[in-house]
N, C-alpha and C positions, 0 to 999 in steps of 0.2 A: 911800588915804584915808582919812579918821578916821569911824568910823561911828556912826549915831544910839543915842544908850539912849533907851528909849520906855518912861515911868513911869505906867502906868495905876493911880490910885485910887479913879477911880467905875467903875461898874458900865459894861462894855464886852462886845462882840462881836466874837471877834478870829478871822478865816476866809481861807482862799487862794484868790485869784481873779484868773486871768494870771499868775501870777508874782508879784503883790504884796499884800502883807499887807492886808486888806481891816478898817478900822475901824470898826466902828458904833458910834456914843455915845449908847443910847439918853434919855439925860437933856436933849438936844439937840433931840428931836424936834418939839420947842414952834416950833424958830427953820427947820424944813422939811426937805425930806428932803436935799437938798446938802448941808444944812449940819449932820448927822447923821453922816453918814458921806466916810470921808476911806479914802486908801489909800497907802503907801507903798512904796516897792520891798523887798524879800527881803533883796537884797543888800548895802543900804544900813545893814542893822542889824544893830548889836554885841549888844546888852544889852535883854532885856524882862524887865522889873519887874511881876509881877501882885501888885498891895498894894489888893485887893481881894476880897470872900467871892462877889461876884457879877458876878464874871469867867468870859466863856465860850470856848474856844478850841477851835477844830478839832486833831484829830488832822493834819491835811492841813498845817497853820498850822507847828502844834509840829514836824514832822517836816523842809517845807522851812528855818525858822529854822534846826531844827541842820546840814541838808546844807550852808547855808550861813556854817558855825560863827557861828552868836549862842547865847549863854548864856541861858538862860530861869531866872528868877529868882521864887518865889512867897512870899506872905506870910499868912500867919495871922490871925485877924480882930482882933489887938491890933497888926499892923502889923510883926509881929515875922519876919524871912526865916527860914522853917522846910525849903526844899529850894531845890535848884538842879541842874538841867539841863544838862549839857555835850555837845558831839560829841564822841565815841570813837575817830572813823576815824585821826587822828591821834595818837592815842596806843598805841605800841608794846605796854607791858604789855599794855593790857586788850586789844588786840588778840591779841597773844599768845593770852590765857586764852579769850578765844572763839571760837579755830581750834582752840590741842592742849591746852586744859586746864590747871587748877592743876602736877598732876604733875608735868606736861613741864618746865614754868616753873620752877618751884621747883627744879629738879634740875638745872639750862644751871652749867656750869661754865665760866667764861672766864680768860682770861689775863691776865696784870699791867696789862695794857696798854689792856684793852679791857673795859666797862662791862656791865652784865649790858645794861641799855637797847640800849647798841651792837649786841652779841650777837643780843638780841631783833633790832632794824633790818635785820641782813644774814640772819637766820629770814624775816622777811615779807616782803622786801620784793625784788625783782629788779629793779634800773634803779630805775625810776618809775615800775613796777606792783607791785601788789597778786601775792605770789607765792601758790599755793592748796596 
């Protein structure tokens, strides 16, 4: 399925309600309460661009977006990209660093036919579940 890119370039309040991304646009309040609030399914969202300094986003909303493999891009007052949040759940190297520490990951030796990423995947995953 194709995921949505949501670009916010005006003040907005982003929160989570019943598994949906709740978008409140204060500049549309003059049109009425129903017009200023919209909701989007979190699972349909692929990228969220926060391109205004007066955007408020809740931690629950950030966590739900990252859990559903969405990227969050933030911009500064000149509308240039300053950062990006990506989910790290599926990234083998980062998962290994968090579980085992940098010294263990840097000391891994692999055979000629196996990359460090493949070796880490074997360490971290037992079938489809995460090993502890």
